Steps between C-alpha positions, in 0.01 A plus 500: 500500500134485601434787744163337574515249786343220296715203392234377255516832318868473485476158336231628251734785408803266463295285257468795272856626554662165430366511147758779444753437775505124565746525791310771699441436866246662733495699820174562698458783753526334848221716642235736387183480303412215264437763227619861507176706454594854622777748531572415868556130418712605197724701735543215745574260210758747382687493827508120492627493144766766574630317800478149371812287532532314173744236381736601231291547179548621143197728516189564704140560385264677749169349412245744646363765268606800701861376494523531889856524620656460159704822509640435850584134412662613177719748689657220708524218243749480215257331259189617306196554710190538288143575620203357305322831503767706339592211262143492373489874456821482291341219293192724431702806415426665171138403506184613671473269799302443820517274807219264586505379860291403802653722770345848525712558814813499269372736233712785629836307505413338165432847342825635655699213342325512153446879443865579415467264197341683208165364384365391839120531499436394858420213735174311430373327808257223590246588764500164693719414795837391370544216741152359416585522126827313548307211653283464190692499174181535290390807681854637489519455123156662449590800720832549313335457169265785580793719597683409175190586295467841667866568433463395137188721464710792627766440238751271660705316239640258763399425858723388781348259750619664811623263767734202553218298660294574182755327276293183444203718405715690255593161340138394479370827358769567241331283237158669537584864567402750235842670535843354571566443866834541681577251773727685745666170602588419130609860441740487793635153417564609136685808620704293747586239237624773267709664776684184607 
């Protein structure tokens, strides 16, 4: 489930997810922002996810980093419902870790999701407009690389690239990062595969 109202982003996330779950299908939020960039948009997205009428499925992955609506959806479905944010935190557990992302307006919800997991060092943010960065992959990669480097300098052993729409950037940067990266989409898909 892509809580961002952007079908192209859904397809990009599915391209990554199908490497682990070949039969996965997508859902895109019918309304709302093209990219969730603040807590208010995250809340609206959560309502859409919680109320979504889905076909019968074996499991659901909520593919926005704040896991909007995941708990409410899980309460009404009889299948696993995994959020990419919590899945990536579980994948990082046991190590010093940080989140690198482009959305300063989501730092609070990200910290709230990550802090309960031991070893969380914080959220490392780019300073440029997130929507502008998404339109320019080279600038996006450079901004995320700077955030990764700051996190590594502060002791992060692993860095989560925080956001479903940032999935393609996580793929591109994994080979050049000074520390291992966690792709939230991959983390959630691996968890789902293991739960089915």
